[in-house]
N, C-alpha and C positions, 0 to 999 in steps of 0.2 A: 505493503500499500503507501501512496505516494505521502512525502513531508505533510504537503497542502491537507489533504483527505483526513489525513491521524489529527488537525491541526482542526478539521472542518468540526470533526466530531466533537472537539475538544470546548471550543469555542463559542459561549453564548450567541445564538442571533441577535444582529441591530434590529430593532422594530424599524420601520416605516418614520415614526414621527423621531424616534431617534439619530435615523441618518438621517433625516431631514434635516435638523438641527445641527450635524456635524458638518453636512453640504453647505448649509449656511454662512455668510459672512467673507471676509477677508484676512489674509494672514498677512501681518504687519510686521516691526520691530522685536514682536516678543517670538519669534520664530528664531531670528537669531540669538535670544540667551538661550531660550530650551538645547537650540544647535550646539552651547556652550561658548559661542563667539560673540558676546552685542557688538551689535552693528552702529560703533558710535558715528561713523562715517556717515551715514544716512538718517542717525540721529540727529546730525548738526547739520544736514542739508535739505530738511526741511522745511517749508517753505513758513517766515514766521505770520502767525495772524493776529491781525489788530483788527479795529474796529473802523470802516468807513465812516465818509464824512455824515450818509443817510444813516447808520448803527448809532455815533455819537449824535445827531440831533435827537434821535430816537429815548437816549438815555437820560439826553440833560432837558427834554421837553415832557411826552409823555409819562416816559417812567419818573421822573423827579415830580410830576405835577400828583401822579397815583401814591408817590408815597407820601404826599402830604394831606392823600384823602383817608390814608389808615390810620383808624386809633386799634391798634391790634389787643389793648387789654379790653376795651369797648367792644371788639368783636368777639371775645372772648366770652363776655360775660352775655351776648347776645345770643338768637338765635337763628339768626340769616346774615349772610353778605349781604349789606345794603345794596341797593339795585343800583343806588347812583354807582356804585363801584362795578357792576358788571357792566351797566351799559357804557362804563367809560371804557373797559377793559372790550368789548365789542368796535365802539363806536372810532377806537382808538389802533387798532387790528393785533392786539395783544395775542390773539387767537389763530396769528396765522404769518408765524416767526418762520414758520416755514414753507407756506405756498408760494407757488411762485408768482412773480408782480403782472403776468398776463394774466390772472385769475383772480387779481386785487391782492394778493399777499405782499407779505413785506419782503419775503426771499432772505433771511438774514442768514450769515453765514451760523456753523455749528458754535465758534468762539463767542459770536455776539448772540446767541439764543442762550448761551450758560450765562452771559453776562448780565443779561435780564433777568433770568430765572433767579440767579443769588444774588443780584441787587435787591427784589423786591423780596424776597426768601428770609435776608437779614434784616426785614421788617415785620413779614407776617408770613407765616410757612403756609398759612389756610389761602392767603391770596393767591402764593404762588404756587401752592400745587392746581390753583382754578386757571391757572395760566400755564400750564409746564402740560398741561393734560392732553391738549387741543394741539400742541406742538412735539407731541411725542409718540406712543403706540395708539394709533385709533384711525378713526375714518378718513382724514386731510391726508395720511401719509399714505396709508394703504391706496385711498382711489387716486393718488398722484402715481404708483409705483405701476399699479393694477386697472384703476377704476378707466371701464371702457369711455372714449370723449362724451357720448352724451352725458354720459354718472358725472365728467369734470367738469363738463360746464355747467354743467344744474347745481350740482352741490358745490363745489369748492369759492365758487364768488359769492355765497351762502354764509359760506364758514369766516370767507377771510373778514367778511364784516360784522361778522357776529351774530348777523338775521338769525340762523341757525345755532346751536348749542351741543355739539358734538359729546359722545360719550363710546367705551367700548368695552363691551361685556364679552369675558371672559371663563372668569371662576367663578364655578359652582359649589354648592353645598358639599359635594362628593368629590370633585375634582380642585384641587390647589396648584401645586408646582408639578402634579402630573396630568398636564393639561390634555396630555394623547387619552386621557381614560374619562374624558367627559362625556354625561349622561345626557345631556341636552338634545333632542333627534328633531331630523326632518323628514317623511315619507313622503317622495315624490309621489304625485296624483294630481286629480285635474282638479280644477275649480274654478270659480268664477271672476274675472278680473277686466273692468272697463264694461260689462254687459257681456262678455262674452266667455266660452266654457277655453279655457288655457291648461298646459303641465303646467304647474308650479311646484311647491312646495308646501306642505302642511307640519308647520313646527311649534315645540312642545317646550319652554324653557324655563330654567331655574336660576339665576345668577346670582352674585352679591358679593361685595365691596365695592362697588362699581363707582370711580370717581365722578361726578358731574351726574351720574346719574335722576337724581331728583329734581334737575332742573333743564336737563337733555331736552332738544328737540328731534334730533335725531340718533339713532341706537346704532351702534354696528357690533353686529352676536357672531360668533363661533360658535357651530354647532355640528354633529354630525349628519352625514348625510346617506339614507339609506331607500334602496329603489325595490321592493318587493313584489315590483308585477313587473320590474323589468321595463317601464315603460322609455328609458332612457339605451337601453341594451343589456346585454346579460351578464355582469355584476350587479352583486346586492348591495355587498356595502361600499361607500363610493368617495370614505373620507372624509374628515374636517371644511368645512368649508364658512367664508366670509361674505353678510349681509348686512345691509343696510335699511332701516326700516324707519320709518316716520314715527314720530311719536302716536301720532292723529290716525294712524294706520290702527284699522279693528282690531281688537285683544290686545294689543301691545299696552303691558303695565308697566309704569314708571310713579315714581312718587314717595314711595317708604326710607328712612333716614336711617345710617349707621351713626353712632356720636362717635370716630375715632379719637378718643384723648382730650376729649374737649375740645377739637381744632375744629374751628367750623366751616372748613371746606365741604363742599357737601359727596356725600359719599352713601351710596346704596342700594338697592334693590330692583330689580326687574326682572317681570317674568311673564311667562304667556301659556297659553294653550289651547294646542290645535288651531292657529293661525296659521292660517291661507298667504302662503305671499308668492308674486311672477317670480320668472326667472330673471326679469330685469332688477330684481333686487339683490341680484349676490354681486357681488363686488368684483365686476368682470365680467360679468354675464355667465352664461350657463357652460361656459368652458371652463370656468374657475370649479365649478362644483370638487369640491376635493385638493383642491390645493392651497386652503386656507392655512393648514400649520406652515407650510411653506413660504406665503405670503407673512404668517406673521413673526417667525423668527427672522425674515429677511431683512424685516423692517426694524426689530427689535434693539438689532446691534447698535444702528443709531442712537436711539434714543436714551436706551439702560446710559451712555456714556453720556449725556449732559445734563438731563432732570434733576436726579435723584442726586449725582456724583456732586454738582451743582450747588445744590440745600447743604451736601456735607461742608463743602467749600464757606458757605456762607455762616455755617453754625460753628465754624471755628475761628471765622475773620470775628464775626460779633464778638466770641469767647475771647478771643486773643486782645481785643480790644479793652473789651471790660475788664477784663482781669489786670492788664498794664496798667493800667491808668486807678483802678483801684490801688491797685499795688504799691503805685507809687503815690498816693494821698493819703492815702489808710495808714495812721502811727499808731504803735502798741508800744512803750517801756521807749518814747521819745524817738523810736528810728522808722522809716516806711517797711509796712509788713513784708516788699519784698527785698527787703535786706536779710530777712532772715531765712536760713538754710533750706528749711523745711517748703516753705513759701517756694526760694529758688525754684527748686527739684520739678514741684509740678507749675513751675511759671517756664523754666528750660524747656519741660516736656508741648506746654502749648504753644509756645511760640516754634519749635522746630518742625513739629508736625504739621502746623497752619500754613508753612511755607513749603514742606513736601507737597502738602494737599494742593495750595494753589500751584505749583507748579506741575502736578499729574492734572489738574484743571488744565491749563493752557496744553500742554503736551497732547492730551487726550480730544481735545477740541481740535488743534492742529492736524492731527491726524485721518480726524471727519471730516474737513473742510479741504482734505485732500481728494475728499470722494470718496475715502473709503469706507468701510462697513465692519472693523476687525472686531469680531464678537467675541475672540480672548481678551484682548486689551478691554472693550466694554465691560465686563465682566468682571473684571481688576477693578477697573474704576465705579462700579457701583458698588460693591462688596469693604473694598479696602476704604476710600473713600466715606463710606457713610457709617463705618465702623470706627473709622480717624475723629472723624466730627464728634461721633458719641463719647469718646474717651478724651478728647478737648476739651469738649464742652462740662465732663464730669470734673476733670481740673479744675475749671474757671469757678463752677457751683464748690468744690472744697475751700478755693481760697475766698470765694466771695461768705459762705457762713452765710449767716446770716442775712446778711443783704439780699444772696441768692433766694432766700427762702421766700421772702416775703413781696409776695404775688402785688401788682400795683405798676400805674405805669411807668414809673421809675427805674424798674424791675426788666432790662435786659436782656436776662436767661432763661428766666421761668417757661416764655411760651413754646420755646427752643425745647428747650427742655421737656416740654411735652410731647413734641412732637418729632422725635428722635425716633422713638420705639417703631414708627411709620413709616419711614425711612428706610428700618432695617428690613421692613417686614413683606415690601410691596413690591414688585418688579421680579419677581423670584424673590423668596426667603433668604438672607444672607447665608443660614448653614445651611443650604442646598447650594448654592454659591460656589460658594470654597470646597465643600468635603466633596461635591461632585461636576462642577460644570469648568472650573478654571483649568486643573488639570485633565478631567477625564475629556475636554474638548480640545485644550492645547497641545496632549501629546496625540491625537490623531493631527488635529491641522498642521501644528508645525513640526512634526517627525517629516522629513521628505520621503521617506519610503512607505509609513507604517499605514498609512488609509488606503495606499496602492493593495499592501499586501493583506490589508481584515477584506477588500472589496474582492480580491482573487481569491480567497479564501472561501469565500461566502460566495463566488460563483458556482454555477450549474454547469457552466463551458467548459467539456472535455476537453479542448485544450488548454487548460491554464495552468495548467503545472509548469509546463516551459514558462513561460512568462512569468509566477510566481519565482522561480529558482532562479530567474536573473536578478528579481527583485529580492528576494532572499539574499544574493550572494553581495547585493549593493548593501541592504541595513548589514551584514555580520560585516564590513568593509566601515561603516559609517561605525559601528559601534566598537571597534578597534581604535580606530584613530579616535575615537572620543576618549578611551580609556589612556591612550599614550599622551594624548593633550592632558588628561586630569593629571597624572603622573608627574607630566612634567613642570605644569601650573602649582601643584601640591609642595615638587620636595624642590624643585630648582626656581626660589621667584624673580633672579634673576633672567629668564622667558618670559615673564609678563609684562606685554607690550602695554603703550598708551600715546594716545594722539594729541590730546588737551595742550595746548600752548602753555596753560598755567601752570604750575608748578602744585598749588596745592589740591588742584582736579588729576593730576597725575596720580596720587600714590592711591586715590580713589577708584579709580580707572582700572588701575594693577590689580588690586582687590576683588574688582567686580569680574575681571576676566579670568582670577580663580575660582573664585564661587560657580560664577558659570560655567567653567569646564567641568567644576564637580559635578553639576546639574544633569548633566548629559550621560553620565555611566549611569548613576545611578538609575537614570529614569529608562533606560534601555534595560538592565538588568530586572529590573521591578518586573517590566514587561515581560520580559523572556522565561521570569520564572513563575512569578505572580500570574499573568497573562489576564484572562476574561478576571478572576477574579481580583484584581485590581480594584474594579469599578466597586467591589465588595466592600472593598481596605478602606472604605473613606476616609481615615484619620490617617491612611501611609500618603493617598493619591492626595488630600488637603494640604499635607507638611509638602511635599512637591510645586504643587503651584502657589503655597507662601512664595517658595522660591524665586521663581519666575515673578512675581505680583512685587515682591520685593527689590527687585534687579529693575524691571520695569519703575517702580519708585525713585529706584536710586539716577536709573539714565534722567528722568524728568527733571531730577535735580541739579544734574549738570549738565540741562539744556538751560535752564530757567535764570542758573547762578552763572553761566557765561552769555547767556545771551539779552535777559531780561533786566537785571539786578541794575539800580542808577547807581550807588556805590559799594565796589564790591568791599570796602574797607569795612563800611556796615553790615554788610548782609554777611558777611567771612563765618559768624558763629550760629548764626542762622543754618546755613549750606553746612557747617561742620556737624552739626547737631543733625539737621535733616538724613545726612547720605549716611553716616556713622550706624544714627538708629536702624536706614533700612538695612544694611548690609550687618549687623549685628542680628535684625529677626533671621536673614535667609541661611546665616551662619548658624542661627537656634533651632533654625529646620532640618537643616539638613543636618546636625548632631541628633534631634529626634528622632528623623528619619531614621537613619542607621541602626539606631539602640533601637528601634522598635519593629524593626524588618525582621520577621518570623521564621525564615531562613537562614541559620547558624553558620553555614559554610558563606553563603553570599554574604551574610553578613560582616564575617570576614574579608574577604574579597573588595567590597563595599570600603572597609577598612584601609586596604594595602592601597587604592585606586585614590583615594581621597585626603589619603592623610588624616584622617580623624580616629583619633588614640584616645581622645577625652571627652570633659563635655563643657573643656571650655570654650569661653568665645569673646571674640574680643567686646570691648565695653566703654560707657562715654565718662571719661573722665571728671570728676567734682569739679576742674579749674573749668573746663569747657560750661558745665552746667549755673555755675557761680557766674563765667562771661557773659553767655547770656542769658540770661538772668537780668542781669544789669543791664544789657544794651537793650532788653526787652520795655525797659524802664524810659528808654530815652526818645525823646523828641523824633524822630531819627525819617529819612525818605525809606527807609525799609520796612518802618513802624510802620508808616504811612501806604507803602503799596502793599504791605499784608491785611492791611484792613480797607482798601478801597472800595470796598462791597459794601460798607456799612456809609449811607450816606445820612451825615446825623442832620434832624429838623428845628429850625429855635423850641428850646424848650423842653427836648425830649429827654429820656434817660440818657443816650449816649450823648447828648450834648452837654448834657448835666457836668458828666463825669470827664466829658474833653475840654470844658473850659476851665473846669480845678487843675487837672491835668497839664492843660497852657500856663496857666496859672500860677503853679507851684515852681514849673521851671523858670518862668519870668523873672521869681523875687528867690530860686535857689540860693544865690549869694548874700540876699537878705537875712533871709534865715538863717544862712549861718553866722551870719553877724549877730542876730536875735540869742542864738542859742548861747554864744561867748559870751554876752551880758549879761544872760541871765544865770550862767556858771559864775560868773566872777560876783556879781550880786545878786542874787535871787528877788524876785515880791514878791513881799507876803502882807498880807495874802494874798495869793494867785489868784482867786475869783474866777477869772476867766483871762482868755490869752489876749483879749481886745482890750481888757485893763493894764495885764503889760504892754500893750504896746503903745497904751498910753502913758503910762509911766515912764519908759522909756524916752518917749519926743519929750515930756517932758524934761526927763535928765539932759535930752540932746544928743541921746546915742543915736537915733534917729530922728529924720530932718522929718516936715509934716509932708511931702513926695511920697516919702521912704514909706511913712505909718500908711497913708491913701492906698499905697500898693498892695501895702503887707491885710490891712482890713477887708481889698476888696478880694484879694486870694482866700482868706478865713470865709468871707460871706460861702464863695463856690465850694471851699472844701466843705464846712459844714452841708450844703446841700447835697454835694456830690457820695456824703457817707453815712445821710439819712436815709431812711425807707418809707414806704408811704403808709400814711396809719387812714385809718376808718372809725367813723363813729361805732357803733355798738349795733346798730343797721346796718353797716357796708356802706355807708356812704362816704365817699371820698374824702378828707380833708386837705387843702391846699397849703403850704410848705408855711404859709405868711398864718394861717392859723395853729397851725404846729410848731414853730418857734419862733420863742420870745426873743426881744431885742439882745438880750443877756443871757447865756447860757454857764449856770456854777458848772465847773470840772474839778473835781477829787485832785487834792495838792499835786497827789504824785504819776498824775497828765501831764504836769504844765507847760511840758515841752512837744507837748504830742503833735500839735500845729506845725511845731517846726520840724 
């Protein structure tokens, strides 16, 4: 018996839905990571994405106006999104960023789409979700790629101006991540349409978690088609199909809402029983019956890399801004809390990961802007960027502590904290994405021969043996080369190459080459030894996916540092932390993978090939943590660059924090002067910082102008460290109602404002 036929008996068959998912999308720079040679030339040659003149005008016009209309705290305490906001979104084409201009859309780049969504998300997750859904997976994109000309000409102009609001229904109570298992069914039958008997579909469905469903006027719907009477031919099961139904169509039920963590975007259910629809309702017409899953996974690649990653970045930037400014303004024991090493550990992690997130956002959208749909990269972006956003937010909550947990208009973190679990859940639960998709799809798409080999193994063509043997020989040669490269890179550091012109980057590039060289033989050996069982060994495959993912993050950090930062000297500690953290995670994933590989002889071979004999990995020094935490509290260009998505508005929480932050920087030299004077001759009784300033002015230590500047800072400081207060019936009090002109302070806090 041939090797191919023997393997065919052992390997589990690939389902139609699995095959279509594997065939969907493009491969990009992630393939070079998998193959052991990160393509830094290709990375540096990617065209830089910037906002066009029209996109800048949209950001400074409609987006800025929208932000002024949003009161996220009021929205969270309401039932509905104000109709004026929904009307504004439609009239200003927020729902049509992906729709071509010829249909009345904005036709923005993926980078611009991401920037718009992220900027809105930094103010309100609910409004950001409302905007992102029509511009992600849904009727608009499906129509653009697969709709008939008649469908495009009718629906796209209406969607572009918000005359119709779309939603797309895929998830059912019985099938979430296993979309191929949806029970919603359509039977090919005859029925009445426009006064005539026509062949159509009788559809029954029950869907949940459908964003915008309660306010949608047109429903995109996925279901399985069956033809028991053979009206369309001899085949009975025709596969997943996508259709577009007006809400007004008889039998369509839309309206009931879910309550996703108190976030007020519209999310709900849709149902229908024996609803007859004509073939014209199928996206692309009757010829697209059974092509629905292929259509969905092809379109999902782009949207998955834009919307939810953008929300992760927005969460991180808002957290970084709030935590950095609070750490500098808030003082305990006479010092800014950002000077305490416990806080610095959290602050450095926030700053470094925010740098990494912005770098990944830019790189991913630049790839999408090239017309690519890299399914593995967008899965990496969706999983890791939402998880990193959650990590950063949790650290910011720890730093702001009591201030962070008191809800109110001045709290800049509470809304995001409630919304974070939503991003982790939708468009494929993160657990599934990490454990099954990233490496599972990545191995099949990025390996130069594996997909062809698997296709040939499952082929029914009797002549496939010869072609399979050719591919097998190429695969073995590829694996041997990978093993030799890993040995060289692991044991002979001088063989590692780097092409960056920057010395501080070259050392990291060499380290990346070494890690990537180790990944390739680990993947080859695991596939050879475990075969189809690797798909079931989710913890193992997840770790290989982690190596790919963190290497992608490291590549993004290098590109961003080399091409985007305005001042490399200021950005250096941010870059160092981001890339060191990424490489550390990749190294840890390799250690954990080898330690847990179930085959002892193979585990020993893996150790030899990768020079991995201990559990030690490179770490981040306390010195870098201290340096980065201190840099985070500076009013620098890199801080501005990493918080550019957070647009302050007069009087909002971010504006209050920023004013105090900038005011303290402006009087830092005067505060030092005041501290020295108070140490030399304390003011007794201290009473308040204001009283101390008045006494120092009377003594001539500070002049009138300096006293005025210090008093101004102190008022802004008190406002920044306060939290919102309510009456017993939860009616909000204004700062004037809660803050007396003179606030007594205990003696041991006399230097707190300084």
